[in-house]
N, C-alpha and C positions, 0 to 999 in steps of 0.2 A: 446427438445427433456428432457422429465423429469426424472431427475434423482433420485436415489430411496435413500428414506430418511436412515441413518444411524442407525447401528443398539444400543440396546441399550446398548450392552458391549463398542459399540467405543464412544457411548456420557458419561457414566462414565468415560471412558480413558482421555476424553479430560478433563472433569470435574478436574477431582484428577489432573492434566498435569497444570491447572489453579489455582488453592490453594494451589499446594506444596509449603513449604517456600523455599529459594535461600538455597543452599547449601555451600555457599560460601559470606562474606561481605565486600567490598574494608574496606582496614583499616584507609582509608583517612576518610570516612565517618561515622566510628564508631567514631573517633576521635572525630569530628564535631558534630556529638551525644550525647557524653558525655561532649562533654565545655558547650552543654545547662544546663547541672548541676550544675551550677559553684555557689560560693557562692559571697558574695557583702559585702562588710563593708566601710568604709568612711575611717579607718586608720586601719594601719593591726597593728595589738596588736606584733610585732616582741621585744624578750628580746634584739635581736643586732641592737644597734642603727648608726642611719647613715646621714651625712651631707647631702645625696641627697635624691631627691624624686623621688621612683622608680615608674613609672607608673601605671596604674591596665589593660590598655590594650594593652599590652605588649605581643607580638603573638610569639610560638614557631615553628621555623622553619620548621623541622623532626615531628612533629607531632606523637607522639607514642603512644602508649594504651599498655599496661603490657603485654597482650596476644602476639602484636605483639613482644614488644621488645625482650619475653621470646624465642620463635621460632627463633630469628633471632641470638641473642647470640648461644641457644642451637645449632645449626648448625656449630659455630664457635668453639665452644667447641668441639663438634665431631673431628672436623678436623683436631685443634691441640693437643688434647689428645691421638686419634688415631693413627697421624703419630709419636707419642713421645714413646708412648708406646707398639708398633708394629712396625714401620718402621728402626727407630733409635734406638732402642734394638736391636733390631738385624742387621745393621751395626755397632753397636759397634760404636757411634758415640761420646759419650763424654770421648774416646781414640785416636780420630782423628783430637781432633782441639789439635794446635799447645799450646803447654806448655804457653808460655807468654800470649797467651790468656785465655787460661782456667785459671789462674790467676788473670785478670781482669775482669772476671763476677763475680767471689767473692765481688768486689767495686763495678759492674753497678747494678747487682741485691739489693744489699744492700740499696743501696743511693735510686733507685728507687722504691724498695718496702717502704722505709721510705716517700719518696715523694706521694708516692698512698694512703697511709694510711691519711696522712693528707691532701688530697684531699677527703677523706671522711666526712672528718669534714667539709671544704671550700663546699663544696656542701650544705652540710645540712644544714646549716649557710646560706647559699643563698635562699634553699627553704624558707626558716623560714622569710628571711625578703623580698622576691616580694612580690607583691601587687596582681600581674595577677596569675592568678590561672592556664593559661597553661606556663606561663612562670614556675611556679612552678616547673611543671610538665615537661621539660626540663630539671632543676635543679635535680628533685627526679631521672631518672632515670640515670644522672649520677653519683649521690651516689651510685647506683648498680652495674656500672660502675666501679668504683673507687675501692670498695670491690672484684670485680672480678680483676682487676688488680693488688690490694694488693695478692692476691692467687697466681695468675699467675707468681710475680717474685718473691714469696715465695718459688713456685713449682721447679721454675729455679735453686736454690740453693739446695733443695732436690733434683734434677736429677744431678747434678752433684755431690754432697756428696754423691749420692749412686753409681752412674758410673763413675765419675771422679776419674782421678789417686791421688788425694791431696785431701781428704775431709775438712782439715783442712782449717778454714775460711769462708766453708760456713754451716757447721753444728753447728756454733755458735756467728754469725756475734753479733746479738742485743747484745751482750756482751761488744763485741769484740769492738765494733764500740765507746763504751762512750769514750775509752782514744783516739782516734785517733785524731792528732790534729786538719784534717781539717774535722772534721765529724762536725762540730759545724754548718761549713758554709751548708752543709744540713739542717740541721735542722733554719737557718735563711732561707736559698731560702726556702725549701719547708716547712718548719713548719708556724712560725707566719705570714711568708709572706703570707701563706696560709687561714689562720683561728684565724688570730687576727686582734682584730682593727674594722677599717667602713669595712662592707660588701661589699661595692662597689670595696673599695682600693683590698680586698681579690682578687673579681673577675678579676679586670685589671691582677694583680700578678699570680694568678692561670688561668685562661684561657687565658684574652688577650696578654702577656706575654708567663709564661711557657711554655702553650697548643700549641698554636696560634705561638709563634716565636721557643722555644727551643727544641720540640719533634720532629720538621725533620732533625734537625743537631743532635740530640740525637736519638733517635728512629731509624729511616728512616736509618739514617747514619749507627749508630751501628750492624744493620742489612747486612750491607753493606763491612764493615769493619770485622765484626764477618768469613762469608762466606769465605771471601775473606781468613783467615786464617785457617782454615776448621772448621770452628762451625755450622752449622746445626742446633744447638737447640736452640742459642738465634731467627734468621728468625722466626721459630716456632710459636714462643711465642709472641714475640714483634712485630710481624706483626700484628698478630690478636690483640693486644689492640693497634696495630696504626688506626686499622678501629675505635673505638670508638672515636677518636681522634676529628674528625673534626665536629662533634656533640659536642661538648664540644667547640670547639674554635665556633659554631655556638652560643652556651648559651652567651659565650662573646662579642662574637657583639651583643646579643638580649642587655647585660646588660647596654650597653652601649647608645643602642636606647631606653630602658627605663626611662635612666636619663638625654636623653640630651636636653627635652623641660624645664629642670628643669633649672631658670638662672644661682644656686650656681654654675651647671656646667664648665660653663662660666670659673666660678674662680676657679677650681680644677682642672679638668679634666685631663688638659696635664702636671699640675705637678705632679699628682697623677702618671701617665704613666711616665714620667720620673723616678720616684722615683722607681718603679714597675722594671722598666724594666732594670734599676741600680743596683740594689737588684739582678735579677735572672741572670745581664749577668755579674757582678762580680765573680761570683762563676764557673757560667757555662762552660765561655768562656774560662778558663786556664786551668780548671779541665779536660774538654771533651778532648781536645788537648791533654794534657799530657796523658790521659788514653786511648787514639786512637794511638798516634803516638811512645809513650816510650813502652808498652804491645804488639806490634804488629811485627812477622818476615817478614809480605805483609805489603806493607802499598798502601792504596788508593789514599792518594795525601794528598798535604800541610793541613795543619788543616785551616787557614788561607781563603784558597780557599773555602772549605765546609762552613766557617761560614759565608763570603760575598754571596754566594748564598742562601743560608737558610735566613738569619738574614738580613743579607742589604739590599740584592736585594729583594726577594722573603714576607719577614715581611715588613718591614722598607719602602718596598719602594709598593709592588703590597697591602699585606694585611691591611697597615694603609692608602693604600691609597682610598682603600674605604668607609673610615671611613671621607675620607676627609672633604664633604659635611657637615658633624658633628661639624665641626670645631677641628678635633683632627689632632694632627702636631705630626711630628717625635720627639724623643725624643734628645735634645739638649743633653745629653753624649752619642749616638751614633756616633759621631763621634772619641771618646776618644778611645769609646767600641773597633770599626773597626783597631785602632793603639795595642790597647792590644793584639787581636787576632794575632797579629802575631809573638809577643814573649812574653806574658802574663804567656804561657804553658811553656816554658821551665824555664822561675822564678820558678814556683809552681812545676817543678820534679825534679830540684836541690835541693830545701830543702824536698821533700817528698823525695830522697834517701838519705838524712842527716837523718831522721826520720826513718831510717826503722825498727827499734824493736818495736815501737810502731804502726805497722800497721797490719792488719790480712790477707795479701798476701806475697808472695814471687815474688821477684823484680831482675834481675840479671843487671848489668851496658851496656849500650850504647856498643856493639864492631863495629869492622869497619866495616862493612857495614851499621848498624845505622851511624855512623858518617858521612861516603861518602853522604849519602842518608839527612840526617840532613844540612851539607856543602852547598850541591848541591839546597837545598832550601830555606834556610834560609844562605846565605853569611854571614860568619862572628860569626859563632854559633861557633864552636872548640877554634880559641882566648877567648871566652866567658866562655864555657861549658864543651867544648870536656877536654883543657888541664886539666880540674879541675878531670875530671871522671878518665882521665888517671894516675892523680896523686895520687886516690885515690886508683889505683888499684894496682899500685906498692905501695903502703903502707898497703897493704894486704887486700881490701875491704869486698873482699869475706872471708877470715882466720879468724875462731877462734882463732887464736893462736896467733892473729899480737894481740889481743888487742886492734886495731883502729877501732875508730869509727867518721865519716866526721861529726856527729856533735861537737864531740871536734873540729876537727880541724877549721870549720867556726867559730866559738867561740877563739879558737888563734890567726886566719888570720885575727882577724878584722871583720870578715862577720857577724853580729848579727842579727837573725831572731826576726823578732815580726810577732804580730796576730791583722791582722785591727780587730778591736771593733766592727764595725758593721756587714760585710761578712762575717767575723770567717777564712780568705784565710788566710796564713799565708806568710810572702814575707820578703825580705831583701834589705832593700834600696841599698845596694854598691854593691850587687851582680847584682838586676835586670838591666838588658834593656828593658824593653817594662817601659811603665809609671809606675813611682812611686814617692809619693810625702809624704815621713815623715812627720806626723804630729803627736806633742802630747799636749793631752791638760787636764786638773787638775781641778777635778769637783770634790764637798763634800769631799775632801781627797784621791782621788782614780786621778790615772793618766790609758790615756786612748791612743792608739795609733792609726794610722789612715793611710790607704797610698794614699786619695785621699780628692779632697773636697767633692766630692760628697754624701761620707759616712760619713763625717766629718758633714755638714747639715743636713744631717737625724738625727743624734745621737742628735745634737743641737734641733732640732723641736721635737722631742718625749725623751729626756735621761730616764726617767723610763722606757723605752722598751727595752731598752741593761743594763738591769744591772746584767744579766748574766756573770760569770768569766772566760776568755779564758783559754785556756789548762797551759800557761805557767804562772799565777797568779794562779789557783787552786794547780796546783803540784811544784809549787815552794818551793823550797829545798828535794825534794822528788830523794831518790836516783834511778836512772833510773829503777834498777830492783824490784824495788817496786811497781812503778805505772803499771808495766807488770804484775805481780802479781794478783795489786787488777783486772786491767779488763783481765782477763782471757788470757792472752796470750801465753799461752804454748800448748802444746800437750796433748794426751791421757797419756803420759807417767811420767807428771807432772815436766817435766824434759827440753826438746827441743823446743823451739820458733817456733810459726806458723810462724810469720813473718823471714825471710831469705835474705839474700842478692843475692842468685843465685837462682837455678832451682831443682841443684842435689837433691839427697837421701840420699849421704853421708856428710862427714864435715859438719852436720848441728851444727848452732848454739845452745847455750845452755843457762839458766839463769842465769849458774855459773859463763859464759865467760860474760853478761853483768855487773856482779855482782863483776867481776875480775877488769874492770876499773873503775868503781865507781865515774861516772859520776852522778852530782846533776842536777835538772832542775834550770839553771838559772831564772831569772826577768828582763828582756832587758828594764825595765820602770825604774829602779830601777839604771841603771847603768849612766844618765842622771842626 
């Protein structure tokens, strides 16, 4: 049977359908197409020298294009800011956060902003140093990520300062953190660790250790602790940040892949990894444990358990295990770091309480509930730390009329605090229960304190990298109220201090109370 010929109208429709342009294109196909336009050169003309040779054919795992990246990030931004500006505002979420936890976000948001800002420079440095165009594309996407993250962490400060109960410390953190004794440790780990020195070393610090190792116990654990203490703002922002971190970890993995065929990698790679790990863990291990456990009313778990799960098992066991085929081994300092995870944050906590006037947050002493929890999870805690807190409380720790400063008490009782010159972390050898080995080195007429051999070795290898003064040296001989005024540590009335040893809005310390005590900053290195 003969079928009827198609009409002219149908022929035209079929022709249009056959030649019609596709309405969408697979992003991976676009990436492969764009890579055909790559440039080739014998030697990358980078201004950042490296002892490694980065291969020219290294691939990028996620293969992002600018259009696909923008679409993905726009969706995340809509979810994040839509939740913050609509749902959480209606629920008055900022004032439902436990007061202790609201104070710790003055710390987290600020030191993470510092880290994200330095990661912008670190990623850009890697973009300039890489030879593979595809690898450069991965680093470039991370530059944009870090810009986004710096804005997100700054927005957390803005949100709490606008909606929270105590904006002081959120609204001027960049000025206040300059006098914080521990902030130089952040600049060491997050600053020159990310963007100074050999580019491959910077990648190991930033991507292989800080992001692959510490964003899990930091950002992932932070959201859990925050939610437990009534904070819905922090999980909203920081889970969005963490969705980008997997690509950054992949960038670090590809950095190792790009240099692994270079014979020099076998000479330097594991030593550089050990230095990077110790640089990051020397700050993060004690400080994160202190912030989680001492600023929370409702505690999730003991810090050493979180550390073991994410650092020891996940990163050192699984993540580095994947790099084992390239000759990468676990850092020798991992054993000491695991021991530090039990007690080092308690050592830092008691010094942080002693130095409370120099902070940009309010902080109350552990109460009976806290002390019971600490003793249960850390047997022997009370005999080492709890009895001191109880004595400080009796001496008038919180009362401005008492004229009591715990930093004066420490010195009078022979507990001399030092600052580790490489990590920037304060330590007290006589008080520390964690690993601590006071080492004093003299060089070119200056004395330097170290709390361990790894830091001392790093200093001896590159002394020019550690020329900056520590807090106690810089402000030696200053009267304490002068330091606080110089750092902007006063509230809007020009008299009341931002830092307080309690969470109440009454009976607050003023600069006159500090000046009346007349404490002068000592230099412990001159006591030897």
